[in-house]
N, C-alpha and C positions, 0 to 999 in steps of 0.2 A: 810621113816620110821618114826614111831611115837616116842615121848618122854614120860617119866613118869612125866608129868606136865599137869595141867589144868588151865583154866582161873581163874582169881581172882574173888571173889564175886562182882557182879554188872557189869561184863564185858561180852561183846559179840564180835564175830569175823566174818567177811565176808572174803571169800577166793574164788579165781578162778585161774584156770590154763589151759593152752593149751599145748598139747603134739603132736608132729609130729614124726612119726617113719619112719624108712627106708621102702621104698616101698609105701609110701603115706598114711599110716594109721594115722588118726587124732582123738584126744579125747579132748573135751571141758568139763571142770568140774567147777561147781559153788556150793558153800555150805555156810552154816551159822551155828554158834554154840553159846550157851550161858551157863554160869555157873548157875546151878539150885541146890541150897543146896550143897551137897558134890560131885555132878556130873557135868560133862560138857556134855550137850545134843546137838546133831547136826543133820542136815538134809542136803542132797546134791543130786544133779542131774548130770548125765553125758550123753553127746551125742557123740557117736563114729561112725566113718566111717572106718570099717576094710578094709584091702586090698582086692580088687576084690569083694566086697559085698556092699549091701545097708546099710543105716544108722541104728544104734541101739541106743535106749535110755533106761536109767535105773535110779533109784533113791534109796537112802539108808538112813538109820538112824544110829546114833552112840551114845552110852552111854559110857562115859569114867570116870574112877575113878583113882586118883593118890594121894599118900601120902608120905611125907618124913619120913623115918623110922630111919635114922641116919643123922648126919650132912653131907650134900652134897650127900646123897644117897636116891633116891626115887624109889618106885615101883608103878605099876598100872595095871589096866585091862581095855580092850576095847572090846565092843561087837558091831558088825556092820552087821545087816541084809540088804539084797539087793533084790529089785524087778525090773523086766524088764517091759518096757511099752508095748511091742508088742510081747509077748510070752505067751505060755500056758504051765505050770502054770506060773503066774506072779512071785511068790516067787521063787528066785533063790538059796537062801542059806544064810549063815551067817559066819562071821569070828570072832573068839574069840582069843585074843592075850594078853599075859603077857608082861609087859613093865618094863624096869629098866633104870634108868639114874644115872650116877655117875659124879658129878662135880669134876674132878680130880685136877683142878686148876681154878683160877678165870676166865681164858680165854679158858679153855678146858673142854668139856663135852663128855662123852662116853655114847652111848645108845645101849641097847640090846632089841630085840623083839623076841618072840617065840610064835607061835600060830598055829591054824588049821583053814582051810577053810572047812566048812560043806556044801557040795554041795547037793542041792535038786535034787534027781534023777540023781546022778552022783557019782564019786569017790571023797571022801574027800582027802585032801592033807595038808601036813605041810607047814608052811611058817616061815621064820626066817631071822634075819639080825643083823648086828652090824654096828655102825657108830661112827665117831669122828667129833666133831664140834669145830672149833677154832674161837674165836671172839677177834681179836687183833688190827685191824685197825679201827679207828673211823668210825662207821656206817656200817662196813662190817663184814661178817662172812663167813667162808669157811667150807664145809662139804665133807667128803669122806665116802662112804658106800659100804658094800658088803652084798647082800641079795638074797633071793629066794622067788619068788611068781609066781603063774600061771605056775608051772612046769619049770620055767626058772631061772637060776642064773645070777645075774647082778652085775656089779661094777658101782658106780655112783660118780661123783664129781660135786660140785655146789658152787655157791656163792650167798649170800643174801645181799642186800643193804637196810639199814634202811633209806628210802627216806624221811620220815617225822616223827613226834613224834609218830604217831599211824599207820603208814602204811609202808610196805616193798615190795620189788620186788626181785624175785629170778630167776636164770637161772641155769639149770643143764643138764648134759649129762649122760645117763645111757647106758652102753655098755654091750651087751649080751655076756655072757661067754659060757654057754651051755643051751640047751633047745629050745623049739619051738618059744619063744618070739623074738622080734626084738629090736635092739638098738634104742634109741630115744632122742630127745631134749625136755625139758619142760621149759616153761616160765610161771611164776605165780606171783600173787600179793595177799597180805593180809592186811586187814584193821581192826584195833581194835577199838571197840566202848565202851563207858562207859554208862551204863543204869542209868537213873535218877529216 
């Protein structure tokens, strides 16, 4: 799930993660984003190997805006169009999501997402979720989420380790509650860069 926050002026971020789902499905994701004026702009690519099928590749863009509207409470919007590498038409659709983050305590943040997937030549569908993040142990944070995406309801728990001043590693487990999706494990890393 996303939070209602963007990078600081002059910052960029590199991220990557690997997901392995029950049944052997695998996804590798790599992306980069930078703060440009009042927006965070990003690009990402994914290579997936679904169960019982050949590989699939896609890439996407994201524009994200976020603003603190009261002390400890921020709202935002994110727009993410997606294209497939080996499909016709290549444009697959876009996701528009509203974001909200409330820093309830110096160590606790609550996040809410609500949006819609606009599927090209398909049925549009809603997506939403809520999460709680706790940062209480030096260098560690824990997260719990309940969300719906791709017609599937999930519950997820994870941990993030701030491994260095500008990079972190995270591991999470998403458990399918209902829907056609499958439970999965994700291992990811993020690297923060300062532009000069």
